C-alpha positions as CSV (number, residue, x, y, z in Angstrom):
1,M,-53.2,10.6,-25.8
2,S,-56.3,8.4,-25.5
3,E,-57.0,5.3,-27.4
4,T,-59.7,2.6,-27.1
5,F,-58.7,-1.0,-27.7
6,A,-60.9,-4.1,-28.4
7,R,-61.1,-6.6,-25.6
8,P,-59.2,-8.7,-24.6
9,L,-56.1,-6.4,-24.5
10,V,-52.9,-7.9,-23.1
11,I,-49.8,-5.9,-22.4
12,G,-46.7,-7.7,-21.4
13,Y,-43.6,-9.5,-22.8
14,I,-43.3,-12.3,-25.3
15,A,-44.1,-15.6,-23.5
16,F,-46.9,-17.7,-24.8
17,D,-50.4,-17.1,-26.2
18,R,-53.6,-18.8,-25.4
19,P,-56.5,-18.6,-27.9
20,I,-59.8,-17.7,-26.3
21,G,-62.9,-19.5,-27.5
22,A,-66.6,-18.9,-26.8
23,N,-67.5,-18.4,-23.2
24,G,-63.9,-17.7,-22.3
25,I,-62.6,-21.2,-22.9
26,L,-58.8,-21.0,-23.0
27,G,-56.9,-23.1,-25.6
28,R,-53.5,-24.7,-25.5
29,A,-50.5,-22.5,-24.7
30,V,-48.4,-21.7,-27.7
31,P,-44.9,-19.9,-27.5
32,T,-45.4,-16.5,-29.0
33,L,-41.9,-16.2,-30.4
34,Q,-42.1,-19.5,-32.2
35,R,-45.5,-18.5,-33.6
36,M,-44.3,-15.1,-34.7
37,E,-41.3,-16.7,-36.5
38,G,-43.6,-19.1,-38.2
39,R,-42.0,-22.2,-36.6
40,I,-45.4,-23.4,-35.4
41,A,-48.9,-23.0,-36.6
42,E,-51.5,-20.6,-35.2
43,P,-53.2,-22.3,-32.3
44,A,-56.7,-23.7,-32.8
45,I,-59.4,-21.8,-31.1
46,P,-61.1,-24.2,-28.6
47,T,-64.8,-24.8,-29.5
48,K,-65.8,-27.0,-26.6
49,E,-65.0,-27.4,-22.9
50,E,-62.9,-30.6,-23.5
51,D,-60.4,-28.5,-25.6
52,A,-59.8,-26.1,-22.7
53,T,-56.7,-26.0,-20.6
54,V,-57.6,-26.4,-16.9
55,F,-55.1,-24.9,-14.5
56,G,-54.2,-27.0,-11.5
57,I,-51.0,-25.8,-9.9
58,D,-49.6,-27.7,-6.9
59,E,-46.4,-27.8,-4.8
60,N,-44.5,-29.5,-7.7
61,T,-45.4,-26.5,-10.0
62,D,-43.4,-24.3,-7.7
63,R,-40.5,-26.7,-7.4
64,I,-40.2,-27.1,-11.1
65,N,-40.5,-23.4,-11.7
66,Q,-37.6,-22.8,-9.2
67,W,-35.6,-25.5,-10.9
68,L,-36.1,-24.1,-14.3
69,R,-34.3,-20.9,-13.2
70,I,-31.1,-22.9,-13.3
71,E,-29.3,-22.7,-16.7
72,G,-29.7,-25.8,-18.8
73,T,-32.6,-27.3,-17.0
74,R,-35.2,-26.3,-19.6
75,D,-33.4,-28.3,-22.2
76,M,-33.2,-31.2,-19.8
77,L,-36.9,-31.0,-19.2
78,A,-37.6,-30.8,-22.9
79,K,-35.6,-34.0,-23.6
80,F,-37.4,-35.8,-20.8
81,L,-40.8,-34.7,-22.2
82,E,-39.7,-35.6,-25.8
83,Q,-39.3,-39.2,-24.6
84,K,-42.9,-39.1,-23.6
85,K,-43.9,-37.6,-27.0
86,I,-44.7,-34.2,-25.4
87,G,-43.2,-31.2,-27.3
88,R,-41.2,-28.4,-25.8
89,D,-44.0,-26.0,-26.6
90,L,-46.2,-27.7,-24.0
91,I,-43.8,-27.0,-21.1
92,P,-46.2,-24.3,-19.8
93,N,-49.1,-26.7,-19.9
94,V,-47.1,-29.4,-18.1
95,I,-46.1,-26.9,-15.3
96,L,-49.6,-25.4,-14.9
97,G,-52.2,-27.8,-16.2
98,A,-54.3,-30.0,-13.9
99,E,-54.1,-32.9,-16.3
100,Y,-50.3,-33.0,-15.8
101,A,-50.2,-33.4,-12.0
102,D,-48.9,-36.9,-12.1
103,L,-46.3,-36.0,-14.7
104,R,-45.1,-33.2,-12.5
105,K,-44.6,-35.7,-9.7
106,E,-42.5,-37.8,-12.1
107,I,-40.4,-34.8,-13.1
108,V,-39.7,-33.9,-9.5
109,K,-38.7,-37.5,-8.7
110,N,-36.7,-38.0,-11.9
111,F,-34.6,-34.8,-11.5
112,A,-34.6,-35.0,-7.6
113,I,-36.1,-31.5,-7.4
114,G,-36.7,-30.3,-3.8
115,A,-37.9,-32.6,-1.0
116,N,-40.7,-35.1,-1.6
117,C,-42.9,-35.0,-4.6
118,G,-46.3,-35.0,-2.8
């Protein structure tokens, strides 16, 4: 069997989608399952560089990812972010986005995750 697919082709599991705009600009992460179930709207395709998500992982990214493997911590993080008017659907952005580095420090400190928070 041989089949040709249009680019970009992504094979994987249901996690989150990122719309791709002109020149490869990545948009905001949107949970695939919530989008497929119609619980959230289709993501907007970014049209300018300011709309793009810029990745900027750091040591706190790793700490938070490890912590999120513990049952119940994702809900704890969602409640914490809700107080800051940040929706649960933005957890991937908070963990990976350069603009959220200070918030990651705050999360590590608030939940006493790992050693120091850099």
